[in-house]
C-alpha positions in Angstrom: 0.0 0.0 0.0 1.1 3.6 -0.4 2.4 5.8 2.4 0.7 8.9 1.0 -2.9 7.8 1.4 -5.7 10.2 2.5 -9.0 8.6 3.6 -12.2 10.5 3.1 -15.8 9.4 3.7 -16.4 7.6 0.4 -13.1 7.3 -1.3 -9.4 6.6 -1.0 -7.0 9.2 -2.4 -3.3 8.7 -3.0 -0.6 10.3 -5.1 1.6 8.6 -7.7 4.9 10.0 -8.9 6.2 8.6 -12.2 8.2 9.4 -15.4 6.9 9.9 -18.9 9.2 10.1 -21.9 7.3 13.2 -23.2 7.1 15.2 -20.0 9.6 13.7 -17.5 8.8 13.2 -13.8 5.5 14.3 -12.5 2.9 13.2 -9.9 -0.8 13.1 -9.8 -3.6 12.1 -7.4 -5.6 8.9 -7.8 -9.0 8.6 -6.2 -10.6 5.2 -5.7 -14.0 4.5 -4.3 -14.1 2.4 -1.2 -15.4 -1.1 -1.8 -18.3 -2.2 0.5 -18.1 -5.8 1.7 -21.3 -6.9 3.4 -21.0 -9.3 6.3 -23.6 -11.8 7.3 -24.5 -9.6 10.3 -25.1 -6.6 8.0 -27.3 -8.6 5.7 -29.3 -10.0 8.7 -29.8 -6.5 10.1 -30.9 -5.2 6.7 -33.4 -8.1 6.5 -34.7 -7.3 10.0 -35.1 -3.6 9.2 -36.8 -4.4 5.9 -39.2 -6.8 7.7 -40.2 -3.9 10.0 -40.7 -1.7 7.0 -43.4 -4.1 5.8 -45.7 -3.9 8.8 -48.9 -5.3 7.3 -48.9 -8.0 10.0 -48.8 -5.4 12.8 -51.6 -3.5 11.2 -53.7 -6.7 11.0 -52.9 -7.5 14.6 -53.9 -3.9 15.7 -57.1 -4.1 13.8 -57.9 -7.5 15.3 -57.2 -6.1 18.8 -59.5 -3.2 17.9 -62.4 -5.5 17.4 -62.4 -6.4 13.7 -62.9 -10.1 12.9 -59.4 -11.6 12.5 -60.5 -14.3 10.0 -62.0 -11.6 7.8 -58.8 -9.6 8.0 -56.6 -12.5 7.1 -58.9 -13.5 4.2 -58.9 -10.0 2.9 -55.1 -9.8 3.2 -54.6 -13.2 1.5 -56.9 -12.4 -1.4 -55.3 -9.0 -2.0 -51.8 -10.5 -2.0 -52.9 -13.3 -4.3 -54.6 -10.9 -6.7 -51.6 -8.6 -6.9 -49.2 -11.5 -7.5 -51.5 -13.1 -10.1 -52.0 -9.7 -11.7 -48.3 -8.9 -12.1 -47.7 -12.5 -13.4 -50.4 -12.2 -16.0 -49.2 -8.8 -17.0 -45.6 -10.0 -17.3 -46.6 -13.0 -19.5 -48.6 -10.7 -21.8 -45.7 -8.2 -22.1 -43.2 -11.1 -22.8 -45.5 -12.6 -25.4 -46.0 -9.3 -27.1 -42.3 -8.5 -27.2 -41.3 -12.0 -28.5 -44.0 -11.8 -31.2 -42.6 -8.4 -32.3 -39.1 -9.8 -32.5 -40.2 -12.9 -34.4 -41.9 -10.6 -37.0 -38.8 -8.5 -37.3 -36.7 -11.7 -37.9 -39.2 -12.8 -40.6 -39.0 -9.4 -42.4 -35.2 -9.3 -42.0 -34.9 -12.6 -43.8 -36.8 -11.4 -46.9 
């Protein structure tokens, strides 16, 4: 490693001195971005925080404590999740089919 390193928040800065045939000796500064290496603990903490960001279960529990029928809440939640997953899947298949048909037509016209 170099002895002339300056650490900042997001990058590592160091200076190189070298010789060029056209200009002789000179030095200039290199700046490198720090590489982020995630540990297993960091990934687990991120997953825990992300889990609390999706607090649907806490909302369902609070509504159940408030007097709403828990079975009705769970059914409504399950149907809404199923409808959204089925909807995005059907939409993805339609877009994929549409784009592959367009490309196959382009190939047919390109061969003529």
